C-alpha positions, 0 to 999 in steps of 0.5 A, spaced: 534 276 603 535 275 611 537 281 615 544 278 617 546 277 609 543 284 608 547 287 614 554 283 612 553 285 605 553 293 607 558 292 612 563 288 607 562 294 602 564 299 607 570 296 610 573 295 603 571 302 601 574 304 608 581 300 606 581 303 600 581 310 602 586 308 608 580 310 613 578 303 616 580 305 623 576 311 623 570 308 620 571 302 625 571 307 631 565 310 628 561 304 627 563 301 634 561 307 637 554 307 633 553 299 635 554 301 642 550 307 642 544 302 639 545 297 645 544 303 650 539 306 646 532 302 644 529 309 642 534 310 637 533 303 634 526 304 634 527 311 630 531 307 625 526 302 624 520 306 624 516 307 617 512 313 620 519 317 621 521 320 614 528 318 612 530 326 612 528 326 619 532 320 621 538 323 617 538 329 621 538 325 628 544 321 626 548 328 623 546 331 630 548 325 634 554 323 631 557 330 629 565 327 629 564 321 625 569 320 619 566 323 612 566 316 609 561 313 615 557 319 614 556 318 607 555 311 608 549 312 613 546 317 608 546 312 602 543 307 607 538 311 609 536 314 602 536 306 600 531 305 605 535 300 609 536 305 615 533 299 620 539 295 618 544 300 621 545 297 628 546 290 625 551 293 619 555 296 625 555 290 629 557 286 623 563 291 621 565 291 628 565 283 627 569 283 620 574 288 623 576 284 629 576 278 624 581 281 620 585 284 626 585 277 629 581 280 635 576 276 639 572 278 645 571 274 651 565 275 656 567 274 663 562 273 668 564 273 676 560 273 682 564 279 684 568 285 681 575 283 679 581 287 680 585 290 674 591 284 675 586 279 675 583 281 669 590 282 666 591 275 668 585 272 665 586 276 658 593 274 658 591 266 659 586 267 653 591 270 649 596 265 650 591 259 649 588 262 642 593 266 639 589 272 638 588 279 642 583 278 647 578 284 649 574 282 655 567 284 657 565 283 664 559 282 668 557 281 675 553 275 677 552 274 685 548 267 683 555 264 681 557 264 688 565 264 686 569 262 680 568 265 673 564 263 667 568 265 660 564 265 654 568 266 647 564 265 641 561 258 641 566 256 647 564 256 654 568 255 660 564 254 667 569 254 673 563 257 678 562 254 684 554 254 682 556 250 677 560 245 681 555 245 686 550 243 681 554 237 678 555 235 685 547 235 686 546 231 680 551 226 682 548 225 689 541 224 685 544 219 680 547 215 686 
């Protein structure tokens, strides 16, 4: 079975159980924090994937590192470790966040600009995207000086490239074709 299918099944089970127990927001916060921590800490991910480190040691590390997690989240992680599926925890967390966002009509847009944008510009971009999509938009920002100016917005499978670098590339292509 593929990793994404395994992670989706576990995430679906956890989100359904959290919904039943009226703890979905707490579990979502926990899994979002865990997912972000895994993105930042490759050591944590490697520890979870390591066949050499015992499950009991992995459990101790997670308990020590994530003491504020909701009881349901801690029990879920404990169960996943007991089943020997702890290597999938980062992907399970990512899938749960995706499912939660889908349920709550939230989309993520990644905005890449040549310079750092101020709060008003970000709010304007967020408002425009929310109006176009009808969803609540969470922005992720990135700075890439090679864009020269303008911006690039990625949302799911969609890409909007209004960067000066892209426009220069198009002009260059037109000149070469003529």
